C-alpha positions as CSV (number, residue, x, y, z in Angstrom):
1,M,0.2,-0.1,0.0
2,T,2.8,2.2,1.0
3,K,4.3,1.8,-2.5
4,I,1.3,2.9,-4.3
5,I,1.0,5.9,-2.3
6,D,4.8,6.6,-3.0
7,R,4.1,6.5,-6.8
8,I,1.0,8.6,-6.6
9,A,3.0,11.1,-4.4
10,L,6.0,11.1,-6.8
11,I,3.6,11.6,-9.9
12,L,1.7,14.5,-8.1
13,A,5.0,16.1,-7.4
14,I,6.2,15.7,-11.0
15,V,3.1,17.4,-12.0
16,G,3.6,20.3,-9.7
17,T,7.1,20.6,-10.8
18,L,6.2,20.9,-14.3
19,N,3.4,23.5,-13.7
20,W,6.0,25.6,-11.9
21,G,8.6,24.9,-14.7
22,S,6.0,26.3,-17.0
23,V,5.3,29.4,-14.7
24,G,9.1,30.3,-14.5
25,L,9.8,29.9,-18.2
26,F,6.7,31.0,-19.9
27,Q,4.5,32.7,-17.1
28,F,1.9,30.4,-17.6
29,D,0.2,28.5,-14.8
30,L,-1.5,25.4,-16.5
31,V,-3.3,24.7,-13.4
32,A,-4.9,28.0,-13.0
33,W,-5.5,28.0,-16.9
34,A,-7.3,24.6,-16.4
35,C,-9.3,25.4,-13.7
36,G,-10.6,28.9,-14.4
37,G,-7.9,30.7,-12.2
38,V,-5.8,30.6,-9.4
39,G,-8.6,31.3,-6.8
40,T,-11.2,28.8,-7.8
41,L,-11.9,26.0,-5.5
42,L,-10.8,23.2,-7.8
43,A,-7.5,24.8,-8.3
44,R,-6.8,25.6,-4.8
45,I,-7.6,21.6,-4.2
46,I,-5.2,20.8,-6.7
47,Y,-2.3,22.9,-5.3
48,T,-3.2,21.6,-1.9
49,V,-2.9,17.9,-3.1
50,V,0.2,18.5,-4.8
51,A,1.8,20.3,-1.7
52,L,0.8,17.2,0.5
53,A,2.4,15.0,-2.3
54,G,5.6,16.9,-2.0
55,L,5.5,16.6,1.9
56,W,5.2,12.8,1.6
57,C,7.9,12.6,-0.9
58,I,10.2,14.1,1.9
59,S,9.7,10.9,3.7
60,L,11.4,9.1,0.8
61,L,14.6,10.9,1.6
62,F,14.8,9.2,5.2
63,R,13.8,5.5,4.3
64,E,16.4,3.2,4.5
65,R,17.0,1.8,0.8
66,E,16.7,-1.8,2.0
67,S,13.3,-1.5,3.8
68,Y,12.2,0.1,0.6
69,E,13.4,-2.4,-1.8
70,S,11.8,-5.1,0.6
71,M,8.4,-3.2,0.1
72,E,8.8,-3.5,-3.9
73,G,8.8,-7.4,-3.6
74,A,5.7,-7.3,-1.5
75,D,3.4,-6.5,-4.3
């Protein structure tokens, strides 16, 4: 179960990274564009979920590699 959450969090963090990249390079916020603006409820939910995913990904830095690899075999 943790492996699935890790992968979902990583995908969401990548989406957030791509969005921030588009803001930095092109001044284009894909999430705001898709949701009708930065302040819309849907955009705020997406930003919050991506932020939570990023926080979850921090835990990946502190896990022992052996314990993570043993979880991969548990699928």
